[in-house]
N, C-alpha and C positions, 0 to 999 in steps of 0.2 A: 405593485406586483406582489402576488402572494408567494410565500416561501415555497420553492419547489421541493417535492419529495425526492428521496435518493434516486428512485428509478427514473424520475423525470430529469433529474440533474445529470444523469449519465447520458442523456440524449442531447445535451447542449454541446456546442462546439468546443474543441480542445485546442491546445496550442500546436497540435500536430496537424490540424486541419487548416484549410485556407482561411485566412483572416481578412481577406479583401472585403471592404464594405459592400453590403448589398445595395440594390437600387433604392431601397427605402432609407438608407443612411445618408447623412450629409458627407459628401466626399471632399468638400472644400478643405484646403490646407490651412492649418491654424498653428499658432505657437502658444506655448505655455512655459512660464519660468517658475521653477520651484527653488526656494531658498531654505536651507536647513541651518539650524542654530548652532551647530558644532562641526567644525572643520574635520576633526578626527573621525567622528561618527559618519560624516558625509563621505569621507574617503573609504571607510569600510563598506558603506552602502554601494558606492560606485564599483567597488571591487578592484583587485590588483590589475593595473593597466586598463581599468575600465571594463573588465570582462562582464560584470553584471549588467552594465548599461548596454554592452554589445548584445547580450542575450535578450534583453528587453527589445532592442531595435529589431533583432531578427524575428522574434516571436510576434510582436505587435505591429510591425510595419511602420515604425516611427524613427526619427533621427534624434539622438540624445547627445547633446554637447555639454560637457561639464567644465566648469571653471571655479576652482576653490570650493566653496560650499553651495554653489548654484549649479543647476542643470537646466538647460533649455530644451524643451521637447518640440518637435515639429513633425506634423503629419496630419492625418484626418482627425476630426474632432473626437470621434470614438476612440481612435488609437491613442491620442494624447490623454484622454480621460482615463483610459485603462492603465496607461503607463503611470499617470499620477497616482492612482489608487495603489498600484504595485509599490512604487517608491515610498509613498507615505506610510503604507502598512509595514514595509520592511524596516523603515527608519524607527517606527515605534517598537519593533522587536529589538533592535539594537539598543534603544534607550532603556529597555527593560533588562539589559544585560545578557541577552541571548546571542550566541554565536550565529553567524550568518554563513551558510554553505550554499553552493550553487543550486542544490536541490530545493532549498528554501525559496530561492528566487523563482525557480520553475513553478513551484507550488503556488506562489503568489500570483504569477502570471495566469495560471490555470484558473485560480479563483476569480480573478478579474474578468476573465472570459466567461466563466459560468455565471457571473452576476449580470451579464448582459451589456448592452450598449449604453451610451450616454442618455438615450431617449427613454429607455425603460428601466434604468437603474433608480431605485428608490432607497436611499440610505436608511429610511425608517423600517423597511421590511426586508432588505437584502441581508444575506448571510454576511456577518462581519469577517468570518474566517471559516476554513474547514475545521472539522472536529480535531480536538487536541486532547492528549493524555498527559496529565501532569504527574511526573515521577519525582522522587527525591533527588535523583542524580541529574535529570535533564527532562525537558518537555519533549514530547513526540507529537508531531503534527501530520495530519493527512496532507498529501501534496497533490492529489488528483481527485476527481469526482468519484472514481471507483474506490479509492482508499477512504474517502469521506463516507460513502455508503457502507463500506465494510465496518468502520468504527461505529457507525450508527446501529448496524445490525448486531454487533457484539454487545452493545448496551441493552438492546431490546430483547434478544432471544437467548435461550439457554443452549441451543445447538445451532451453530452457524457453519455453513459450507462456503469456503472461499475458493473459487475456481478460476484459473487463468494462467497466462504464460509466466515464465521466469522473469524476475526483476521487477515485479509489481508490488513487492513489499508484504506479501501475505504472511510469511513466517515472522518477519520483523514486527509487524503490527499485532499479530496474535500474541507474541511473547510480551510486547509492551502492555497489552490489555491484561494479560495474566499477572504481570508484575504489579500493575496498578491495584488489582483486586487483592493481591497478596500483601502489599504494603498497607492497604486500608483495613486489613484484618477481616475482609469479607470472605476469604477462603483460607484454609490452613496449609494447602499444598499446591504446588505446581507440578504437574506430571506431563512429560513430553514423550511421545512415542513416534516411531517411524519403522516401516517395514524394512528389514535388512535385505534389500534386493540390489544386486550389483548392476550398475548401469552399463550393460553390454560388455563388461569385462569380468574375468575370473580372477578374484583376488587371492584365492587359495586360503590356506590356514593362516589365521591371524593370532599371534601370540598374546599372552596377557590374560587378565581377568575379564569379566563381562563388560565392565565399563571401558576398558582399553580396546576390546573387540568392537564395541558399538560406536566408539568415539568418531571414527572416520565418517560414519553415516550421519552423525548428528552435529558435525562441526558448525553449520550455520546457526543452530540453536544455541550452542555454547557462545558463539561470537555475539549473538544478540543479548544473551543474559549478562555477559561481562561488560557490554557496552551500556546497558540500561541500569545495572545495579553495581554497587561497590563490590570489588572482587572478593573482599573478606566476607561480606554477607553471603555472596553466592557459594563460596567454599563451605562456610559453616552450615548453610541451609542444605547443601548436598550431603554433608556428613551426617546431619540429624534427620534426613529424610523429608525435609520440607520441600526440597526441589528434587524430583526424581526423573531420571532419563533412562528409559528402558526400551528394548525392542518390543514390537507389537505382540510377539508370542507370549511375553510374560504378563500380558493383561488378562489372559483367560482365567476365569474363576474368581475374579476380584470384583468388589463393588467400590466404586470410586466416589466417596462422599466428601463434601466440604473441600472441593478441589477444582482447579481449572485444568482441564485435560486437553492437550493439543496433539492432534495426529497430523504429522507433516508427510509430504510426498504420498498422499493417500491414494493416488492413481495406481500405486503398485500393490494395493491390497486386493485380495480375492473377495468374492461375494461373501463367503463364510467368515473371513477375517473381519470384514467391515461390519457385518451383523453382530459378531462377537464383541467388537469394540463399542459400537453404539449402545449395546445393552448393558455396558458397565456403568452407565450414568447413575449416580446415587443422589441422595438428598443434598440440596444446596451446592450443586456442582454445575459447571459450565463445560461444554465441549466445543472445540473448534477443529474443523476438519479442512485441511488445505491440500490442494494438488492441481496438477495440470494433466487432464486426460489425454492430451496430445503427446505426452512424453512418458507413456507407460513402458516399463521394462518387463512386464509379464510375458510369459511365453505366447507365441502367436496363437490367436484363436481363443485365449482365455479372457473372460469378461472382467473388466475392472470393477472392483467393489465400489469405487467412488462414483463412476458413471451410473451404476445401477442404483445406488442410494439416492443420488440426486433425482433420478426419475421417479423412484418409489415414494420419496418423501416430499415431492414438489408442493403438495397441498396440505401437508400436515401442520396443524397449528403449533406454534412455538419453535418452528424450524426456520432459520433465515438462510437465504441463498444470495450470494453476491458473485457476479461474473466480472472478472477483470478482462481488459482488452489491451492491445498494443499501446493504446493511448495512455494507459496507466503505468507503463514501464518507467521506473525512476532511476535506472542505471544510465549508462552512457546513451545518449540519444540515438546512436547507431543501433543499439539493441532493439529499439522499437521498430526500426526499419527492417531489421533481420526477422523479427517476429512476423511482421506484415508479409514479408516475402514468403515465409514458410506457410502462413495461413492462406495466402492466395494460391500457392501450389496445391495445398490440401483441398481447397474448395474446387479447383479446376479438376483435380483427380476424381473427387466425388461426383462432379457434374458429368464427367465422361463415363463413370461407372453407371450412373443413372440412365444416361443416354443409350448405353449398350444393353440395357435390360429389354 
């Protein structure tokens, strides 16, 4: 099987879709016994009270029974094969000293699903793993096909638009990519900007200097920086200007060279603001623009600069576009269902509006 391109990968089934075998798959029940060479690592793999095994059971439609350093898998041949790949891949991560979070388990499950069934899986050509960013503090791995396509686009293009619902990891991965380039000395600065638009609330006058005023709007970016880099390095880089966090209005008139520039919550930019921002791109720089057009806080009737830019730059060479969906949500699994409910309501409303014309 040839290696799928990111766009094709996004069309493969995810763990949020039905995993029942198709008519072409062998539905006969089978058993597989896996034995791991270290009891302590096996315990970490199975999770506290077997929660990781329970997640694998729920997502892949198998039964997983653990005893000591062994686990017995029972279910369809495809389900057992996918579960085996998930468990063996996660065990290798643990052996390399990586911590195992529930999100890593979900990511491994989605990768196994994207690799296909027992009958079309070719270990020689299949992706061994989703894209990964190796940082000094910790590795950052894509957990969904959408995140995988996003990291691939960031490596390929100088300007990337990441569009999709909250909880899909857009800001997190953008900051991780910027930190990786900064640590490898490929760029001199990280610049993060965000339009200071209040989300339906009036905050009034905020005391303090510029950083203290803008901090509430950029807290997710700070959280990502401090989680991905040593705190002392972040503070020092902010003091000497190597990491700069500023409101969008302060970008006017600047040329941003040798830098990674991230624009977060871009759905709240106006057309003029977006044009102003995009034309700041200087030599040896990368730009990452993230947002969710469905959550704009602009006044009613005002066009979002993000939506307009995506439309105008759809076919421009050197510009990457990645669209996340509810299947890429990596927060609590309930968030994905909430996003789908809102998307369905929006689609129904749009259909009624079209029918009334």
